[in-house]
N, C-alpha and C positions, 0 to 999 in steps of 0.2 A: 582646547579645554573641554569641548563638548564630549570628545571620546573618553576623556578622563572620568566624566560622570558615569558613562556606561560601564567602565571598568569597575568603578566603586559599587554600583548596584549589582553587577554580575558577581562580585565577591560576596556581597551580602546574601544573594540568592543561593549561591553554590556552597556556602559554608555548611558543614555536615552536622555540627552540634545544633540540635533543635530542642528548645524548651517549651513547656506548655504555656500557651499565650493567655493572658488574662482576657476578660470579656471586652476590654476596650480595644483590643487588637483585632485586626481584620486582615483578610488576604488581599494583597495587591498583585496585579499581573502586569508585567512589562510588555513592550511592543513585540517581543519574541516569544511570549507565552510563558515565561518563567514566573514563578510565584514567590512571594515572601510574606510572612506574617509580621505586620508592623502597625504602628499607630502614628497619627499626625501630631506633631508637637507645635508647629506653627506654619503659616502659609503667607507669603508676600504676594499680593495681587499684582503689584507693579512689575515685579520681575518674573512672576509665575514660578517662583522657587518654593519648594516645600521641604521642611525639615521633618524627617520621620525617625522613629525609634523602632528598631527591630526587636523581636521578642527575646533576643539574647542580651539586650541592653545597649547595643551599639546604635549610635545616631549618625545621620548623614544628611546633608542638604543637596537636593537634586532638582532638576527641572521637572515640573509636573508632566511635561510632554513625553517623558520616557515610559510612562505608564499607558495602559489601555485607555480607550476613550471613556469607558464607563468609570474607570478610576480617576481620570482627569476631572470628570464632572463631579465625582465625590469630593475630590480635593478642593475644587473651587466652591463647592457648597459646604465646606467643612464647618465653618462657624455657624451657619444656619442649621445644619444637621445636628451639630453638637449641642446647640441650644435646645433643639427639640428633644433629643435623646436624654439629656441630663435632667434628672428630677430636682436638682438644686437650681436649675435655670428655668425649667418649665415644670412647676410643681403640680402634680395631679394626685388628688386624694378622693376618698369615697366616704359617704356617711349613709347609714340606713335610717330611714325616716318613716314613722307611722303617720300616714295621712289621715286616717279615719278609723274610729272604733265604734262598733254598734253591736247590739244583741237582739236576738229574737227569742221570745218566750212561747213555749207550747203549753197552754193550759187546757186541761181536759176534765170532764166530769168523771169522778171515781166513785164507784159503788162499793161500800164496805159490807162486811158480813152482817152487820146490824140492819142493813137495808138503807142506811143513810147515803145520800149522794152529795159529794162535796166537790167544789171546783178546786183542783190542785195544779200546782206548777209541776209538770212532768219533766220538762227538759228546757235548758237554756243553751242557746248556741251563740257563742261570742265570735265576732268577726273582726279581722284587722286587714286594712288595706295598706300595703307597704310598698314603698319605692326606694330607690337609691339616688342620692345626689352625687354627681361627679363634678368635683371642683377643680378648676384650672386657675393657676396663678402664673402668668407669663412675666418672669423677671428679666427676660432678654430685652435688648434694645432694638429688636426687629419685630416685624409684623408677620404673623402666621395666618395663612388663608386656607379655606376649604378643608378643614379638619373633619374627618368622618369618624364617628364612634359607633362601633357595633358591640353588643353586649348580650350576655345570657344571665338571667336571674334564676337561681336554683332554689327549689323549695320542695317540701314533701307534705302529703295529706293522706289521711286514712278516712274511711267512711264509718268506722265504728261497727258494732255488732252486738250479739247477745250470747251470754253463757259461753265464754271462751271461743266464740266464733268471730273474733275480730278480723276485719279485712286487713291485709298487709298495707304497710305504709308505702304509698306510691311516690316514686321519685319523679319530679317534674321540672321542666325548665321552660322559660319564656324568652324568645329572642326578640331583640329590637335594635333599631338604629336611630341615631340622631346626628347632628352636625353643628359645627361652628363655622359660619361663613368667614368671619374675620375676628382674630384675637390680636388686638393691638398691643404694642410694647407697654410693659409695666402695667398690665391690666389683669382683672379677674373676671371669670365667667363661671356660672354654675348651671349645669344641665340636670334634668331629672329623667329617670327611666320610666317606662310605663309601669303602673303598679300591678301587683299580684294580690290576690285575696286568699287568706287562710282562715281556718276556723277551728275552734275546739268546742266540745259539748260537755255540759254538766247536767246530771240527772237529779231529779228531786229525791228527797229522803222518804221514799215510799217502799212498801213491801211488794217486790217484783216476783213474778213466777220464775223468772230466770234473771241472771245478773246482766245488767246493761254494761257495755264497754263503750265509753265515749269516743267520738272521733277526735283526732289530734292533727294539728297542722303547724308547720314551722317554716320560716324563711331561713335558708342555710347560707346564702351569700350571693355574690355577683362577680362575674369576670367580664372585663371589657378589653377591647382592642382599639387602639387609637391609630388612625391611618392618615398619612399626608404624603403628597407627591411634590417634590421640589420643581422649580422652573426648568431644571435640567432633566427632569423625568425620572429622578431617583425616588423609588417608593420606600417610605419609612413606616415603621410600625412599633408601637409600644403596647405592652400588655400590663394591666393592673388587675388586682382582685381585692375583694372585701369579704371576709377578713383576709389579711395577707397570707395566713396559714391555710387558706382554702385548698384542699387537696386537688391536684391536677389529675390524679388517678380516678378519684371518685366523681369529680366534676370537670371533665375535660372540655376543651373547646371543640365544638362540633362544626366541621367544615361544611 
C-alpha cells in the first residue's frame, strides 16, 4: 500500500497541465525533490495522513512523510498556521488616533505707517500628535506566543516659505517595533505605535511685504508586518496597511 501512495503523488507531480494557483496554494516538495502546487484540506494527527488538493482540482490523501521535512512540519502545524494566516480567525485591524492637539501663537509688535504700534497675532502653528492602534482579535481555540510587530508610519511635512518660495513637501517615515508575548484563545489585544507629530501654519490677516506660504503636514498611513515562529521553526508573516489602499510603490516596506 505504501508504494501506491508514492505512485499517486508521482502522478500528481508529473501531470503536464498546470493552472495558476490561488494564494491559498503553496509548493510542496517530496522526498525525491519533485514539486507540486497544492493546499491542505485536512490532516489527521493520529494517522499522520494529509488530504491535499492540487491546483488542478484533484484531491488525494497521502502520508505526510512522503514530503520534505520542512513540508512535514508545515503539515503538522497546519491548523495553527492557518489560524494565524486567516483574517477571519485572527482578525487584525488598524485605526488612526489623534493623541493630542495644541497650538502655538506668535504675537509681535507691528508698527503701522501712522506710527502706531500694536500687538498682533502674526502666525498660529497647529500641531497634532498621531499614532496608530493595531487591534488583534484571536477567534482561534489556540494560544499564540511571541508575536513581533514591525511597522512604518508614513507622513509628510513642509517648512513653509515666502513669496512662492515654498519648501518642498518632505516625505518621511518612522520605524518601530512592538510585541505580544501571549495572545490567548478567544481574546483581544490592542497595541499602539510610537506617535509622530505634524503641523500646519496659519498667518494673521496683515499686510505683508511678501506673501507667506504656510507649512503643511499630514500623516499618510501605516504599514505593519506581523511575525511569528511556530514550535517546528516555521517562520510566518502577515502584512497589513492603513488605509488598505496605501500604495506599495510610493510607500514600500524598507528592509
